[in-house]
N, C-alpha and C positions, 0 to 999 in steps of 0.2 A: 840739458839736453846733452850727451854725450856727444862728441864730435870724431869721425873717422878716423882710425890711425893711417889709414892709406886710403888713395882713391881706389873707391868700390869694394869698401868691406861690409856695408851692408846689405850689397848685391850679392857678394859672395857666400856671408854667412846665411841670408836666405835660400839660395840657389841650395847651399849643402844641407839646410835644415828641411828644405820641402824634399831632399831624395832620402832622407837620413829617417823621417817620418815612417812612412809605411814599415820600412826595416825593422825601425826599433818598436813599432804597435805590435808586431810579429815576434819578435825574438826576447823581446822585454815586457810585453805586454801594456795593453792600453790603458792600464790605470797606473802608469809607472811614472815617476820623479821625471826621467828622461825624455818620453811622452807629452807628458804636461807641461814641462817648460818649452819644447818644441812649439807646441799650440798654441802655447800663449805669445812665444814670441815672434812667430808669425801671423799671428792677429793681429798683433800691436804695431810690428815691423820698428819696435824700439832696440837701438844699438843697444841699449843696456842688457835687454832679454836675451835680444842673438848670440849677446858673448856670455852670458849665464849660461844660457842650452850647451853653448859649444865647451865650457869649462865642465858643464856636468858630464857630457861626452867625453872628455880629458881624462877626468877622473876614476870613470871604469875602468875594470882591469883591463890589462895587453889584449886577453885570448877576444876578449868582448868586444872592442875596438875593433879586433880584425874583422870578427865576424859580423860586424855593423856597416864596418866598410867596404866589407867584399859584398853584402848582400846590397850597398847603394849601388857600388858598381854593375854588378852582375843582375838589373832590374830581372826582375819575372816576369816569360811574358804573358800577353794574351794568349788564353787558350784558342787555338786554331780550330777551326770548325772542321767536320769530316768530310773528306770528299765526296761522299755518296751525300750528304746535305747540302753540298755547294753544287752539284751536278744535279740536283731534285729541283733547288732553287732556278739555276739555269735552263732546263728544260723547258721550260713555258716561255722562254723570251726569244724573240727572233734575232738574228743576227743583225749588227748593225756595224755599217763602213767609217771606220776611223781612220783619221791621218797618224801615223805613228812617228813619233820623232823619238829615237831612243839614243842615249848619251850612257858612257860606260862609268860615269861619275866619278873622273879623274880630272886634276886641274889639266886640261890638254887644250887650251884656247885655238889650236892650229889644227884640229880634227873635228870638222863639224858632225852634226847627229844623222845619227844613219835615219830616213825616212822612207817608210814604205804606207801603204794602203793595207789597214787591214780588217777581220770581221770580229767584231767581239760581242760576247752576251752580255753587255751591261747596260744598264738603265741609261736610253738617250742623253747626251749632257753637248754645250757647245763647245766645252774644254774640261778637259779631265787632266789631273796633274797626278801620276804616281809615284813618288819617289821610295825607293828600300829605306826601312827603320836600319838605322846606323848610319847613313851618309851626312856626312858632316855639313852643315846648313849653308857653308860658304861654298862647297863646292856645288851644293842642290842650286844655289841661287844662282852660280857664276853659269851654271848649264841652262838655265832656263834662262837666265839673258841671252846667251846666242843662239838657243834654240828660237826664240825671239827675234832674234836679228838675220837668222835666216828666213825667217815668215816676210819678216820685212824686205827683204833683198829680191825675194821672189815670192808674192803673191799666190804665184800657180799651184804651191803646195797642197793648198787648201781648197783648190778649184775642183770637182767633181767632173769636169770634162777634162780636164787635163788627165785625170787618172783614169777617165773612160777611154781616153787616147791612149793610154801605156798597155792597153788592154792585153796585149799580147806579150807580155811580163804577169807571172803568175801573181796572184792579188798578196799571198803571203811573204814573197820575194822582196827584199829589202831595193830600195830604188837608188841612185845616186841621184844627190841635188840637181836640178838642172844646170844650176849654173857650173857646177865642177863637170857637166858630162861634155862632151863635142858637139 
């Protein structure tokens, strides 16, 4: 069995080939040698097969490699539903109150998330996390940790009574975190 030339070689090649496979199937055809080599490499996980698939990719003409590389970086977006379809789906739902924690998605540990009570037409669930696609995983995880710390620091944020008492404020208006208000 082949040994890795550098730490993480197998993982790196696997990730690259996973991203390359749909683009290669689309641009080269599903029966191409490259797609076959990628499929075999990903199925077996064998370092020799992973390197072989990369070698095939590297021997393609420069223009074709460029097209495939660009297609890997600019993944095709999932088709978005039309606004009228979403509105029709939401029309039958009752507004549910949610405590919303919003963060800009920047590495700024000194800035707490904005906390507000909002009403949404989403199916009820105890906890819902929405992260914009393209957000760096590290930034999202750090923001979630900060939000968890905010909740642990002031458990009133999830209390219905707390939000009822704040009734003088419009429900959609962001609230100061209780620990930061005087």
